[in-house]
py3Dmol code that shows the C-alpha trace and the ligand (Angstrom):
import py3Dmol

protein = """\
ATOM      1  CA  MET A   1     -41.595  34.778  79.272  1.00  0.00           C
ATOM      2  CA  GLY A   2     -42.122  38.493  78.743  1.00  0.00           C
ATOM      3  CA  ASN A   3     -43.231  39.778  75.374  1.00  0.00           C
ATOM      4  CA  ASP A   4     -42.304  43.325  74.616  1.00  0.00           C
ATOM      5  CA  GLY A   5     -45.686  45.025  74.396  1.00  0.00           C
ATOM      6  CA  GLU A   6     -48.771  44.470  72.288  1.00  0.00           C
ATOM      7  CA  PRO A   7     -47.217  44.575  68.770  1.00  0.00           C
ATOM      8  CA  HIS A   8     -44.890  41.706  69.715  1.00  0.00           C
ATOM      9  CA  LYS A   9     -47.783  39.695  71.096  1.00  0.00           C
ATOM     10  CA  ASN A  10     -49.476  39.926  67.704  1.00  0.00           C
ATOM     11  CA  LYS A  11     -46.246  39.035  65.928  1.00  0.00           C
ATOM     12  CA  TYR A  12     -45.768  36.051  68.230  1.00  0.00           C
ATOM     13  CA  GLU A  13     -49.253  34.776  67.422  1.00  0.00           C
ATOM     14  CA  GLU A  14     -48.617  35.207  63.709  1.00  0.00           C
ATOM     15  CA  ILE A  15     -45.384  33.212  63.933  1.00  0.00           C
ATOM     16  CA  ILE A  16     -47.059  30.402  65.885  1.00  0.00           C
ATOM     17  CA  ASN A  17     -49.774  30.222  63.272  1.00  0.00           C
ATOM     18  CA  LEU A  18     -47.227  30.036  60.437  1.00  0.00           C
ATOM     19  CA  LEU A  19     -45.197  27.406  62.313  1.00  0.00           C
ATOM     20  CA  LYS A  20     -48.036  25.092  63.204  1.00  0.00           C
ATOM     21  CA  THR A  21     -49.464  25.183  59.681  1.00  0.00           C
ATOM     22  CA  ASN A  22     -46.008  24.342  58.241  1.00  0.00           C
ATOM     23  CA  GLN A  23     -45.900  27.592  56.249  1.00  0.00           C
ATOM     24  CA  LEU A  24     -42.305  28.281  57.304  1.00  0.00           C
ATOM     25  CA  LYS A  25     -40.252  25.782  55.344  1.00  0.00           C
ATOM     26  CA  ASN A  26     -36.801  27.351  55.234  1.00  0.00           C
ATOM     27  CA  ILE A  27     -36.126  28.057  58.877  1.00  0.00           C
ATOM     28  CA  THR A  28     -32.596  29.071  59.807  1.00  0.00           C
ATOM     29  CA  PHE A  29     -31.216  28.948  63.320  1.00  0.00           C
ATOM     30  CA  ILE A  30     -28.512  31.386  64.427  1.00  0.00           C
ATOM     31  CA  THR A  31     -27.300  30.326  67.853  1.00  0.00           C
ATOM     32  CA  GLY A  32     -24.774  30.999  70.571  1.00  0.00           C
ATOM     33  CA  ALA A  33     -23.553  29.885  73.969  1.00  0.00           C
ATOM     34  CA  GLY A  34     -26.846  30.826  75.695  1.00  0.00           C
ATOM     35  CA  ILE A  35     -28.566  27.703  74.323  1.00  0.00           C
ATOM     36  CA  SER A  36     -26.034  25.503  76.119  1.00  0.00           C
ATOM     37  CA  THR A  37     -25.975  27.181  79.544  1.00  0.00           C
ATOM     38  CA  ALA A  38     -28.895  24.986  80.660  1.00  0.00           C
ATOM     39  CA  ALA A  39     -26.705  21.962  79.804  1.00  0.00           C
ATOM     40  CA  GLY A  40     -24.132  23.257  82.302  1.00  0.00           C
ATOM     41  CA  ILE A  41     -21.692  24.923  79.874  1.00  0.00           C
ATOM     42  CA  PRO A  42     -21.023  28.570  80.779  1.00  0.00           C
ATOM     43  CA  ASP A  43     -21.312  31.243  78.067  1.00  0.00           C
ATOM     44  CA  PHE A  44     -18.683  33.951  77.453  1.00  0.00           C
ATOM     45  CA  ARG A  45     -20.155  37.213  78.642  1.00  0.00           C
ATOM     46  CA  SER A  46     -22.490  36.464  81.546  1.00  0.00           C
ATOM     47  CA  SER A  47     -21.134  37.564  84.940  1.00  0.00           C
ATOM     48  CA  ASN A  48     -19.962  34.013  85.791  1.00  0.00           C
ATOM     49  CA  GLY A  49     -19.089  33.207  82.161  1.00  0.00           C
ATOM     50  CA  LEU A  50     -15.798  32.021  80.661  1.00  0.00           C
ATOM     51  CA  PHE A  51     -14.448  35.532  80.073  1.00  0.00           C
ATOM     52  CA  ALA A  52     -14.684  36.343  83.786  1.00  0.00           C
ATOM     53  CA  GLN A  53     -13.442  32.898  84.877  1.00  0.00           C
ATOM     54  CA  THR A  54     -10.366  32.844  82.610  1.00  0.00           C
ATOM     55  CA  GLN A  55      -9.440  36.484  83.170  1.00  0.00           C
ATOM     56  CA  LYS A  56      -9.322  35.857  86.905  1.00  0.00           C
ATOM     57  CA  LYS A  57      -7.602  32.468  86.778  1.00  0.00           C
ATOM     58  CA  TYR A  58      -4.832  33.529  84.364  1.00  0.00           C
ATOM     59  CA  ASN A  59      -4.586  37.127  85.561  1.00  0.00           C
ATOM     60  CA  LEU A  60      -5.243  38.605  82.115  1.00  0.00           C
ATOM     61  CA  SER A  61      -5.559  42.272  81.219  1.00  0.00           C
ATOM     62  CA  ASN A  62      -8.789  41.984  79.207  1.00  0.00           C
ATOM     63  CA  PRO A  63     -11.730  39.583  79.332  1.00  0.00           C
ATOM     64  CA  ALA A  64     -11.380  38.187  75.791  1.00  0.00           C
ATOM     65  CA  GLN A  65      -7.589  37.727  75.969  1.00  0.00           C
ATOM     66  CA  PHE A  66      -7.691  34.042  76.859  1.00  0.00           C
ATOM     67  CA  PHE A  67      -9.279  33.281  73.483  1.00  0.00           C
ATOM     68  CA  GLN A  68      -6.815  35.321  71.397  1.00  0.00           C
ATOM     69  CA  ILE A  69      -4.534  33.297  69.153  1.00  0.00           C
ATOM     70  CA  GLY A  70      -1.468  35.326  70.196  1.00  0.00           C
ATOM     71  CA  LEU A  71      -1.838  34.232  73.818  1.00  0.00           C
ATOM     72  CA  PHE A  72      -2.271  30.620  72.728  1.00  0.00           C
ATOM     73  CA  TYR A  73       1.003  30.733  70.769  1.00  0.00           C
ATOM     74  CA  SER A  74       2.914  32.228  73.699  1.00  0.00           C
ATOM     75  CA  HIS A  75       1.187  30.163  76.440  1.00  0.00           C
ATOM     76  CA  PRO A  76      -0.371  27.010  74.942  1.00  0.00           C
ATOM     77  CA  GLU A  77      -0.297  25.437  78.414  1.00  0.00           C
ATOM     78  CA  TYR A  78      -3.122  27.773  79.536  1.00  0.00           C
ATOM     79  CA  PHE A  79      -5.578  26.462  76.943  1.00  0.00           C
ATOM     80  CA  TYR A  80      -4.440  22.863  77.464  1.00  0.00           C
ATOM     81  CA  ASP A  81      -5.168  23.229  81.161  1.00  0.00           C
ATOM     82  CA  PHE A  82      -8.579  24.705  80.317  1.00  0.00           C
ATOM     83  CA  CYS A  83      -9.312  21.815  77.907  1.00  0.00           C
ATOM     84  CA  LYS A  84      -8.580  19.270  80.636  1.00  0.00           C
ATOM     85  CA  ASN A  85     -11.341  20.817  82.705  1.00  0.00           C
ATOM     86  CA  VAL A  86     -13.966  21.344  80.035  1.00  0.00           C
ATOM     87  CA  GLU A  87     -13.471  18.359  77.729  1.00  0.00           C
ATOM     88  CA  LYS A  88     -14.965  15.738  80.071  1.00  0.00           C
ATOM     89  CA  GLN A  89     -17.674  18.165  81.166  1.00  0.00           C
ATOM     90  CA  ILE A  90     -18.753  18.852  77.569  1.00  0.00           C
ATOM     91  CA  ASN A  91     -18.657  15.150  76.679  1.00  0.00           C
ATOM     92  CA  SER A  92     -21.097  14.344  79.466  1.00  0.00           C
ATOM     93  CA  CYS A  93     -23.558  17.146  78.598  1.00  0.00           C
ATOM     94  CA  LYS A  94     -26.995  16.431  77.239  1.00  0.00           C
ATOM     95  CA  PRO A  95     -28.696  18.603  74.610  1.00  0.00           C
ATOM     96  CA  THR A  96     -31.158  21.220  75.882  1.00  0.00           C
ATOM     97  CA  LYS A  97     -34.706  21.791  74.643  1.00  0.00           C
ATOM     98  CA  ALA A  98     -33.307  24.510  72.383  1.00  0.00           C
ATOM     99  CA  HIS A  99     -31.066  21.931  70.681  1.00  0.00           C
ATOM    100  CA  LEU A 100     -33.805  19.303  70.581  1.00  0.00           C
ATOM    101  CA  PHE A 101     -36.257  21.758  69.013  1.00  0.00           C
ATOM    102  CA  GLN A 102     -33.798  22.266  66.175  1.00  0.00           C
ATOM    103  CA  GLY A 103     -33.548  18.498  65.659  1.00  0.00           C
ATOM    104  CA  PHE A 104     -37.344  18.212  65.862  1.00  0.00           C
ATOM    105  CA  LEU A 105     -37.859  20.813  63.116  1.00  0.00           C
ATOM    106  CA  CYS A 106     -35.105  19.179  61.028  1.00  0.00           C
ATOM    107  CA  GLN A 107     -37.040  15.925  61.268  1.00  0.00           C
ATOM    108  CA  LYS A 108     -40.137  17.777  60.018  1.00  0.00           C
ATOM    109  CA  GLY A 109     -38.105  18.945  57.011  1.00  0.00           C
ATOM    110  CA  LEU A 110     -38.542  22.632  57.843  1.00  0.00           C
ATOM    111  CA  VAL A 111     -34.908  23.633  58.475  1.00  0.00           C
ATOM    112  CA  ARG A 112     -32.694  25.138  55.804  1.00  0.00           C
ATOM    113  CA  ARG A 113     -29.592  25.527  58.018  1.00  0.00           C
ATOM    114  CA  ILE A 114     -28.294  25.769  61.561  1.00  0.00           C
ATOM    115  CA  PHE A 115     -25.552  28.344  62.020  1.00  0.00           C
ATOM    116  CA  THR A 116     -23.983  27.989  65.433  1.00  0.00           C
ATOM    117  CA  GLN A 117     -21.094  29.671  67.179  1.00  0.00           C
ATOM    118  CA  ASN A 118     -21.018  26.830  69.679  1.00  0.00           C
ATOM    119  CA  VAL A 119     -18.212  24.315  69.692  1.00  0.00           C
ATOM    120  CA  ASP A 120     -19.860  21.700  71.952  1.00  0.00           C
ATOM    121  CA  GLY A 121     -21.563  19.712  69.146  1.00  0.00           C
ATOM    122  CA  LEU A 122     -24.838  19.369  71.093  1.00  0.00           C
ATOM    123  CA  GLU A 123     -26.784  19.897  67.846  1.00  0.00           C
ATOM    124  CA  ILE A 124     -25.536  16.504  66.664  1.00  0.00           C
ATOM    125  CA  LYS A 125     -26.449  14.889  70.008  1.00  0.00           C
ATOM    126  CA  ALA A 126     -29.964  16.356  69.492  1.00  0.00           C
ATOM    127  CA  GLY A 127     -30.364  14.590  66.148  1.00  0.00           C
ATOM    128  CA  CYS A 128     -29.677  17.522  63.802  1.00  0.00           C
ATOM    129  CA  PRO A 129     -28.198  16.140  60.561  1.00  0.00           C
ATOM    130  CA  LYS A 130     -24.511  17.034  60.229  1.00  0.00           C
ATOM    131  CA  GLU A 131     -24.991  18.353  56.700  1.00  0.00           C
ATOM    132  CA  LEU A 132     -27.442  21.004  57.961  1.00  0.00           C
ATOM    133  CA  CYS A 133     -25.094  22.279  60.705  1.00  0.00           C
ATOM    134  CA  THR A 134     -22.504  24.990  60.172  1.00  0.00           C
ATOM    135  CA  PHE A 135     -20.093  25.123  63.099  1.00  0.00           C
ATOM    136  CA  ALA A 136     -18.896  28.638  62.384  1.00  0.00           C
ATOM    137  CA  HIS A 137     -16.399  28.655  65.262  1.00  0.00           C
ATOM    138  CA  GLY A 138     -15.271  25.056  64.895  1.00  0.00           C
ATOM    139  CA  ARG A 139     -15.643  22.033  67.178  1.00  0.00           C
ATOM    140  CA  ILE A 140     -13.883  21.025  70.392  1.00  0.00           C
ATOM    141  CA  ASP A 141     -13.775  17.366  69.340  1.00  0.00           C
ATOM    142  CA  VAL A 142     -11.627  17.926  66.234  1.00  0.00           C
ATOM    143  CA  ALA A 143      -7.903  18.818  66.332  1.00  0.00           C
ATOM    144  CA  GLY A 144      -5.761  20.882  63.996  1.00  0.00           C
ATOM    145  CA  CYS A 145      -2.919  23.322  63.542  1.00  0.00           C
ATOM    146  CA  PRO A 146      -4.097  26.951  63.794  1.00  0.00           C
ATOM    147  CA  GLU A 147      -1.261  28.074  61.519  1.00  0.00           C
ATOM    148  CA  CYS A 148      -1.237  25.693  58.529  1.00  0.00           C
ATOM    149  CA  LEU A 149      -4.703  24.182  59.217  1.00  0.00           C
ATOM    150  CA  ARG A 150      -3.411  20.581  58.996  1.00  0.00           C
ATOM    151  CA  ASP A 151      -5.769  18.129  60.744  1.00  0.00           C
ATOM    152  CA  TYR A 152      -4.625  16.022  63.688  1.00  0.00           C
ATOM    153  CA  ASP A 153      -6.118  13.118  65.633  1.00  0.00           C
ATOM    154  CA  ILE A 154      -8.081  14.491  68.591  1.00  0.00           C
ATOM    155  CA  GLU A 155      -7.446  11.364  70.683  1.00  0.00           C
ATOM    156  CA  GLU A 156      -3.670  11.776  70.249  1.00  0.00           C
ATOM    157  CA  LEU A 157      -3.968  15.436  71.213  1.00  0.00           C
ATOM    158  CA  LYS A 158      -6.018  14.549  74.307  1.00  0.00           C
ATOM    159  CA  LYS A 159      -3.300  12.111  75.428  1.00  0.00           C
ATOM    160  CA  LYS A 160      -0.743  14.939  75.290  1.00  0.00           C
ATOM    161  CA  ILE A 161      -3.090  17.347  77.061  1.00  0.00           C
ATOM    162  CA  TYR A 162      -3.706  14.893  79.916  1.00  0.00           C
ATOM    163  CA  ASN A 163       0.073  14.208  80.175  1.00  0.00           C
ATOM    164  CA  ASP A 164       0.733  17.960  80.490  1.00  0.00           C
ATOM    165  CA  GLU A 165       2.701  17.962  77.250  1.00  0.00           C
ATOM    166  CA  ILE A 166       2.350  20.407  74.361  1.00  0.00           C
ATOM    167  CA  ALA A 167       1.707  18.913  70.908  1.00  0.00           C
ATOM    168  CA  TYR A 168       3.363  20.701  67.976  1.00  0.00           C
ATOM    169  CA  CYS A 169       2.549  20.666  64.278  1.00  0.00           C
ATOM    170  CA  GLU A 170       4.975  18.467  62.337  1.00  0.00           C
ATOM    171  CA  LYS A 171       4.957  20.911  59.443  1.00  0.00           C
ATOM    172  CA  CYS A 172       5.041  24.432  60.902  1.00  0.00           C
ATOM    173  CA  LYS A 173       6.063  23.624  64.489  1.00  0.00           C
ATOM    174  CA  LYS A 174       3.296  25.721  66.042  1.00  0.00           C
ATOM    175  CA  PRO A 175       1.340  24.273  68.982  1.00  0.00           C
ATOM    176  CA  ILE A 176      -1.809  22.488  67.853  1.00  0.00           C
ATOM    177  CA  LYS A 177      -5.192  22.624  69.577  1.00  0.00           C
ATOM    178  CA  PRO A 178      -8.824  21.579  69.276  1.00  0.00           C
ATOM    179  CA  LYS A 179     -10.206  23.358  66.213  1.00  0.00           C
ATOM    180  CA  VAL A 180     -12.154  26.059  67.985  1.00  0.00           C
ATOM    181  CA  VAL A 181     -11.812  29.449  66.342  1.00  0.00           C
ATOM    182  CA  PHE A 182      -9.917  31.980  68.452  1.00  0.00           C
ATOM    183  CA  TYR A 183      -9.917  35.744  67.987  1.00  0.00           C
ATOM    184  CA  GLY A 184      -7.416  36.375  65.198  1.00  0.00           C
ATOM    185  CA  GLU A 185      -8.177  33.138  63.327  1.00  0.00           C
ATOM    186  CA  TYR A 186     -10.170  32.653  60.143  1.00  0.00           C
ATOM    187  CA  LEU A 187     -13.578  31.041  60.192  1.00  0.00           C
ATOM    188  CA  PRO A 188     -13.757  27.584  58.583  1.00  0.00           C
ATOM    189  CA  GLN A 189     -14.488  27.408  54.859  1.00  0.00           C
ATOM    190  CA  SER A 190     -17.783  25.622  55.657  1.00  0.00           C
ATOM    191  CA  TYR A 191     -19.126  28.923  57.040  1.00  0.00           C
ATOM    192  CA  PHE A 192     -18.548  30.726  53.742  1.00  0.00           C
ATOM    193  CA  ASP A 193     -19.773  27.752  51.727  1.00  0.00           C
ATOM    194  CA  SER A 194     -23.125  27.737  53.534  1.00  0.00           C
ATOM    195  CA  PHE A 195     -23.530  31.507  53.989  1.00  0.00           C
ATOM    196  CA  ALA A 196     -25.941  31.864  51.031  1.00  0.00           C
ATOM    197  CA  ASP A 197     -28.567  29.848  52.931  1.00  0.00           C
ATOM    198  CA  ILE A 198     -29.243  32.853  55.143  1.00  0.00           C
ATOM    199  CA  THR A 199     -30.399  34.822  52.104  1.00  0.00           C
ATOM    200  CA  LYS A 200     -32.962  32.137  51.322  1.00  0.00           C
ATOM    201  CA  THR A 201     -34.519  31.746  54.751  1.00  0.00           C
ATOM    202  CA  ASP A 202     -38.158  32.568  55.461  1.00  0.00           C
ATOM    203  CA  CYS A 203     -37.577  32.721  59.221  1.00  0.00           C
ATOM    204  CA  ALA A 204     -34.363  33.140  61.204  1.00  0.00           C
ATOM    205  CA  ILE A 205     -34.592  32.053  64.834  1.00  0.00           C
ATOM    206  CA  ILE A 206     -31.741  33.685  66.748  1.00  0.00           C
ATOM    207  CA  MET A 207     -31.155  32.206  70.201  1.00  0.00           C
ATOM    208  CA  GLY A 208     -28.780  32.623  73.139  1.00  0.00           C
ATOM    209  CA  THR A 209     -26.243  34.955  71.600  1.00  0.00           C
ATOM    210  CA  SER A 210     -24.970  38.450  72.319  1.00  0.00           C
ATOM    211  CA  LEU A 211     -24.239  38.867  68.559  1.00  0.00           C
ATOM    212  CA  GLU A 212     -20.968  40.511  69.533  1.00  0.00           C
ATOM    213  CA  VAL A 213     -18.616  38.350  67.485  1.00  0.00           C
ATOM    214  CA  TYR A 214     -17.784  39.459  63.942  1.00  0.00           C
ATOM    215  CA  PRO A 215     -18.393  38.283  61.204  1.00  0.00           C
ATOM    216  CA  PHE A 216     -20.978  35.824  62.565  1.00  0.00           C
ATOM    217  CA  ASN A 217     -23.039  38.731  63.894  1.00  0.00           C
ATOM    218  CA  ARG A 218     -23.703  39.891  60.324  1.00  0.00           C
ATOM    219  CA  LEU A 219     -25.858  36.839  59.585  1.00  0.00           C
ATOM    220  CA  PRO A 220     -29.157  38.397  60.766  1.00  0.00           C
ATOM    221  CA  CYS A 221     -28.516  41.425  58.509  1.00  0.00           C
ATOM    222  CA  ASN A 222     -28.586  39.150  55.485  1.00  0.00           C
ATOM    223  CA  VAL A 223     -32.018  37.702  56.168  1.00  0.00           C
ATOM    224  CA  PRO A 224     -34.347  38.852  53.331  1.00  0.00           C
ATOM    225  CA  ASN A 225     -36.465  41.895  54.240  1.00  0.00           C
ATOM    226  CA  ASP A 226     -39.722  40.017  53.833  1.00  0.00           C
ATOM    227  CA  SER A 227     -38.639  37.148  56.152  1.00  0.00           C
ATOM    228  CA  TRP A 228     -39.070  36.826  59.904  1.00  0.00           C
ATOM    229  CA  ARG A 229     -36.288  37.400  62.451  1.00  0.00           C
ATOM    230  CA  VAL A 230     -37.174  36.009  65.855  1.00  0.00           C
ATOM    231  CA  LEU A 231     -34.808  36.706  68.744  1.00  0.00           C
ATOM    232  CA  ILE A 232     -35.081  34.465  71.829  1.00  0.00           C
ATOM    233  CA  ASN A 233     -32.679  35.753  74.464  1.00  0.00           C
ATOM    234  CA  LEU A 234     -32.418  36.973  78.045  1.00  0.00           C
ATOM    235  CA  VAL A 235     -31.650  40.471  76.743  1.00  0.00           C
ATOM    236  CA  LYS A 236     -32.363  42.379  73.550  1.00  0.00           C
ATOM    237  CA  VAL A 237     -29.420  42.458  71.101  1.00  0.00           C
ATOM    238  CA  SER A 238     -29.056  44.027  67.653  1.00  0.00           C
ATOM    239  CA  GLY A 239     -26.083  42.478  65.865  1.00  0.00           C
ATOM    240  CA  ALA A 240     -23.204  43.977  63.900  1.00  0.00           C
ATOM    241  CA  PHE A 241     -22.553  47.694  64.112  1.00  0.00           C
ATOM    242  CA  PHE A 242     -22.000  49.760  60.973  1.00  0.00           C
ATOM    243  CA  THR A 243     -24.507  47.799  58.950  1.00  0.00           C
ATOM    244  CA  THR A 244     -27.964  48.617  57.798  1.00  0.00           C
ATOM    245  CA  ASN A 245     -30.610  46.092  58.637  1.00  0.00           C
ATOM    246  CA  ARG A 246     -29.619  45.502  62.260  1.00  0.00           C
ATOM    247  CA  LEU A 247     -32.253  43.841  64.421  1.00  0.00           C
ATOM    248  CA  LYS A 248     -34.806  46.451  65.413  1.00  0.00           C
ATOM    249  CA  PHE A 249     -37.982  45.786  67.251  1.00  0.00           C
ATOM    250  CA  ASP A 250     -40.017  48.903  66.601  1.00  0.00           C
ATOM    251  CA  ASN A 251     -43.043  48.968  64.322  1.00  0.00           C
ATOM    252  CA  GLU A 252     -40.959  49.947  61.299  1.00  0.00           C
ATOM    253  CA  TYR A 253     -39.477  46.445  61.289  1.00  0.00           C
ATOM    254  CA  LYS A 254     -42.667  44.500  61.065  1.00  0.00           C
ATOM    255  CA  LYS A 255     -41.045  41.083  60.939  1.00  0.00           C
ATOM    256  CA  ASP A 256     -38.609  41.372  63.866  1.00  0.00           C
ATOM    257  CA  CYS A 257     -39.929  39.726  67.015  1.00  0.00           C
ATOM    258  CA  PHE A 258     -38.225  39.632  70.411  1.00  0.00           C
ATOM    259  CA  ILE A 259     -39.221  36.950  72.899  1.00  0.00           C
ATOM    260  CA  GLN A 260     -37.467  37.569  76.175  1.00  0.00           C
ATOM    261  CA  GLY A 261     -36.668  34.652  78.448  1.00  0.00           C
ATOM    262  CA  TYR A 262     -34.655  31.493  78.981  1.00  0.00           C
ATOM    263  CA  THR A 263     -34.427  29.650  75.674  1.00  0.00           C
ATOM    264  CA  ASP A 264     -35.745  26.365  77.085  1.00  0.00           C
ATOM    265  CA  ASP A 265     -38.817  28.056  78.635  1.00  0.00           C
ATOM    266  CA  VAL A 266     -39.591  29.922  75.432  1.00  0.00           C
ATOM    267  CA  ILE A 267     -39.109  26.799  73.297  1.00  0.00           C
ATOM    268  CA  GLN A 268     -41.478  24.833  75.551  1.00  0.00           C
ATOM    269  CA  LYS A 269     -44.093  27.586  75.170  1.00  0.00           C
ATOM    270  CA  ILE A 270     -43.693  27.646  71.382  1.00  0.00           C
ATOM    271  CA  VAL A 271     -44.019  23.850  71.246  1.00  0.00           C
ATOM    272  CA  ASP A 272     -47.154  23.942  73.445  1.00  0.00           C
ATOM    273  CA  ASP A 273     -48.706  26.827  71.495  1.00  0.00           C
ATOM    274  CA  CYS A 274     -48.125  24.934  68.239  1.00  0.00           C
ATOM    275  CA  GLY A 275     -49.905  21.896  69.702  1.00  0.00           C
ATOM    276  CA  TRP A 276     -46.749  19.802  69.377  1.00  0.00           C
ATOM    277  CA  THR A 277     -46.285  18.871  73.063  1.00  0.00           C
ATOM    278  CA  ASN A 278     -46.698  15.092  72.764  1.00  0.00           C
ATOM    279  CA  GLU A 279     -44.850  14.850  69.463  1.00  0.00           C
ATOM    280  CA  PHE A 280     -41.943  16.880  70.876  1.00  0.00           C
ATOM    281  CA  ASN A 281     -41.807  14.821  74.092  1.00  0.00           C
ATOM    282  CA  GLU A 282     -41.656  11.670  72.017  1.00  0.00           C
ATOM    283  CA  TYR A 283     -38.805  13.149  69.947  1.00  0.00           C
ATOM    284  CA  CYS A 284     -36.901  14.225  73.074  1.00  0.00           C
ATOM    285  CA  SER A 285     -37.288  10.803  74.727  1.00  0.00           C
ATOM    286  CA  LYS A 286     -35.019   9.337  72.029  1.00  0.00           C
ATOM    287  CA  PHE A 287     -32.115  11.511  73.180  1.00  0.00           C
ATOM    288  CA  LYS A 288     -32.220  11.081  76.967  1.00  0.00           C
TER     289      LYS A 288
END
"""
ligand_1 = """\
44
CNA
P -22.071 35.304 74.756
O -21.413 36.515 74.206
O -21.596 34.797 76.064
O -23.630 35.635 74.829
C -24.572 34.739 75.351
C -25.949 35.384 75.257
O -26.905 34.439 75.624
C -26.126 36.593 76.172
O -26.861 37.604 75.495
C -26.934 36.020 77.342
O -27.776 36.980 77.941
C -27.749 34.965 76.637
N -28.124 33.821 77.468
C -27.360 33.122 78.349
N -28.046 32.075 78.854
C -29.274 32.133 78.276
C -30.459 31.337 78.360
N -30.514 30.225 79.131
N -31.530 31.677 77.632
C -31.518 32.783 76.836
N -30.440 33.567 76.699
C -29.329 33.235 77.387
O -21.987 34.072 73.718
P -22.061 34.107 72.139
O -22.348 32.727 71.714
O -22.875 35.201 71.612
O -20.534 34.464 71.763
C -19.866 33.804 70.788
C -18.726 32.923 71.303
C -19.059 32.145 72.519
C -18.395 31.892 70.283
O -17.123 32.084 69.779
C -18.474 30.529 70.984
O -17.505 29.632 70.526
C -18.286 30.847 72.406
N -18.754 29.882 73.411
C -19.312 28.694 73.076
C -19.720 27.821 74.062
C -20.338 26.492 73.669
O -19.919 25.889 72.701
N -21.326 26.022 74.430
C -19.594 28.155 75.403
C -19.002 29.395 75.709
C -18.593 30.249 74.706
"""
view = py3Dmol.view(width=600, height=400)
view.addModel(protein, "pdb")
view.setStyle({"model": 0}, {"cartoon": {"style": "trace"}})
view.addModel(ligand_1, "xyz")
view.setStyle({"model": 1}, {"stick": {}})
view.zoomTo()
view.show()
């Protein structure tokens, strides 16, 4: 793990001290695909990520095109084919330390909310209570119509997918799909219903995300000015453009801290530095 110079080292120590003395009681997690790569699920934008894989396989003109709702309506068979490959893989995945740490802090009663862009549901497999999780981009294990939002049985949809048939909405006749939010679709109401929690957090831990996707990438901007924003990522990111209060790691922003590295390595270090190693191992052993 590389800290970004002396000021960050001091900030890191301050955060550890606040964590281990339970002084942070309204922690919010803001997460993305990078926390699940260690579980074997590729992210979007890394060089071998899903953007590159789908662009090549379906011969698309831009990297994000596969996940645009217009392409799904004209070629639902592409996403159905994709689902066949990823559904079993995601079902067999185990939560990473980054997921388990969230469950661990939930158990300690220190978590206000988990905002995730991920659709794999590994937070639930890591013991995070459902009512604390906001799946801002939906879930792969729930089915619905992207047009009229009617819910459908995921098991029935899977049967169609594995039979190479397209399932259509009874009401609006559009193809239905797992309820993962594509570009051009609205975010679920649950995102807006829980948004206010970000304004009440004392520490936002942002992990494994490029913060490229709007409006989710505005969440860090709404963290109160006197609260911490800790970024754990392979690379430094700043969040939404055209907003004040982007993530900045210079001395002006005294409560922004960047910890560079793989999320699982950084989490293990945080756990060790807090003196929680045995307690965390015991927690994790329940989810093996
Ligand atoms: P992204 O744009 O692919 O960014 C991932 C970020 O994580 C990048 O900055 C990487 O450098 C970083 N990263 C990758 N691996 C690690 C690691 N082990 N440790 C630390 N950092 C790492 O993905 P975002 O989540 O920001 O983009 C939002 C999309 C991705 C959402 O709509 C998701 O639905 C979608 N997505 C979700 C999954 C999933 O559910 N697991 C998988 C792939 C894509």
